C-alpha positions, 0 to 999 in steps of 0.5 A: 500500499502506497501512502503519504503520512503528515503530522501536525502538531496541535499542542504538545499532546495533541496531533493531527495525522493525515494519511493519503492513499494513492487512487490506484490502491483505492480503485483495487479495493473498490473493484475487489468489493464489487467482485465479491458483491456480484457473487452474492447479489440477488436482483430480479432480472438478472442471473447470479453473478451476471449483475452489471457493474453500473446496477451494483454501483447505483444500488450498493455504492454507499455500502461499498464505500463504507466497507472500503473506507473502513478497510483502507483506514484499518490497514493504513492507520497502524502502519502510519502510527508505526511510521511516525513512531507514536502510540495514541492514548484513548480512542482516536477521533476520525475526521469526516472523509469521502471516498471517490473512485479514481481519486486518492483517499485522504483522512485525518485522525486526531489523537492525544499522546504522552507528553514530553516530561523534562525531568530534573533532580528527582533523586536525593529530594528532601522530604519531611516524614512524621514521627510516629507517636501513639499515646495512652489517649489514642489507645483509650479512644480506640478501645472506647470506639471498640466498646461502642461498636459492641454496644446494644441499641435499646429503647429507653424504659423511662418516658423521658425527653430526647437528649444528646447522644440519644438515637431517635426513630422518626418519620419526617416530610419536608415542605418548602412553604406548602409545597412538598419536597422529594425528601421524606423518610419513615423509620429514619434513625439518627443520633442527636449530636452526630451531625449526620443531618443539619445541626439545627434539625438534631438540636430541635429533637432534644426535648421531644418525647415518644409520639410527639408530633412537631414541625422543625424550621431549618434554613439550609445554606446555599452550600449544603451538599444536598442540592434539593435542600440547599438555599431553602427555608424548609419545614419538617413535619416530624413524628417521634416513633421511638428513643433509643440509647446505646448500652456499652459493656463494662470496660473490664477483663471480661469485656476483653475476653468476650471479643474473642481475639484470645485476650485474657485481660484488659491489658492484653487488649491494650497492648494489641490495640497499641500495636495495631495503631502503630502498624496503621500509623506506619502505613499512613505516614509512609503513604503521606510522605510518598504523596509529598515527595511525588507532589514536590517533584511534580510541581517543579514540572510544566507540561500539558496533561492529555484530556483523554487521561484525565477523563478516564481517571475522573470517570474512575473516581466518579464510579468508585464514589458511586459504588461507595454510596451504594454499599452504604445504602445511598445514591447520588440522588439521595444526597442530592448531587448530580454526576455533572457536579461531582465530575466538576468537584473531582476534576482538579484532583483527577488532573493532579492524579494524572500528572503524578502518574506520568511523572512516575511512569517517566521516572520508571522508564528512565531508572529501568524499574520493571516488575518481575514474577516476585513482585506480582506474587507479593502483590497477590499475597497483600491483596489476599491478606486484605481480603481474607482469601487464598492468594491463588484464588485472588490471582484467578480472580484478577486474571478472569476479569482482566485486572492484571494490567491495573494491578501491575500499574499499581505495583510498578508505581509503588515500586517507583515510589519505594525507589524515590524513598530510598534515594530521598533525603528524609527529615523525621519531624514531629506532627506539629512541626510537619503541619506548620511547615505544610501550612507555610508551604500553601 
């Protein structure tokens, strides 16, 4: 196939590739298409295989043109990309084209490519690491959380009014003036003082008793997350169905033993909780230090980000957010936000995430950081530990669902981050100093 390829740089990450195929190849494809069509065409008045070319052209030209165009593009475009040594990101955008017999066929494709990143001193970067500090107070608070999670919600026995920390079961319906809003619930339970709903609503519940019916007036801020209520003066018609309180177990050796984790007494529980907090803090501190390090490297670089990658990252973030809502029994509609608004909120974060990914990929390329079988096996082992499953089951799951490439990308990124940390100048500071320094940098 004889063709001419031209490349026009639209921007540092956008290119327009124009491909021209000579008329001789176009005519050969068209003639071949009509020969095949003549064998199959069934037209009244003509024997099979004997339909004149002009009849075929008058009846089937549009179909032939579409088929030939598709074949020409499918054959020529990969060759053109190989010729100009370019790997497009995402789906190329084909510009309008017209096929004519006896003429060269020309078409253009808009593609996005990876930016050129001029890396400079990315090794030996100075980065601060928070010093691990786990106090007795931290341990006590975590144990109190365990107590709370092992408590039982019980209806109060005495006829007393609602007070802070009570769990109130109620029906409510919302109105803007006399107009009902699409915001109502039955057997809705909330903890007073938890700020899981508007604070004015929760505060108005205090003092009410079981079976009380009342109206609660709330003025919602323009910035309120539920767009159905934001900026409105809303009247809630409320009926108190029940008042519950959380009854927690006594903090003693029996409580520790009842947790079923081989604790003989409360002191052993405290020690295990401390170890758990330390392990969790180590992971958090390491993760946040790596985030600061890659951000510090990326902020010094100036390059354009391909929007196709931003959109992909943005869609992933939105879908992940929606799935988390579903797992918690909610949805975008219930929290009053549209997908468009959510994308607007996530766009800047997604673009920064793509910038950092591109920088890490370029560092991995320069430093020849690759994955081996041991890295992948360790990745499956880590996932298995998190999921409480056998590593072989996890491997089969990922392979069956074509998730291995995404896992490899994540592992390669983590390996690159570890390499940067190994070559970084790490300064260990306490939390207050770190927070002060981060505030000063903003």
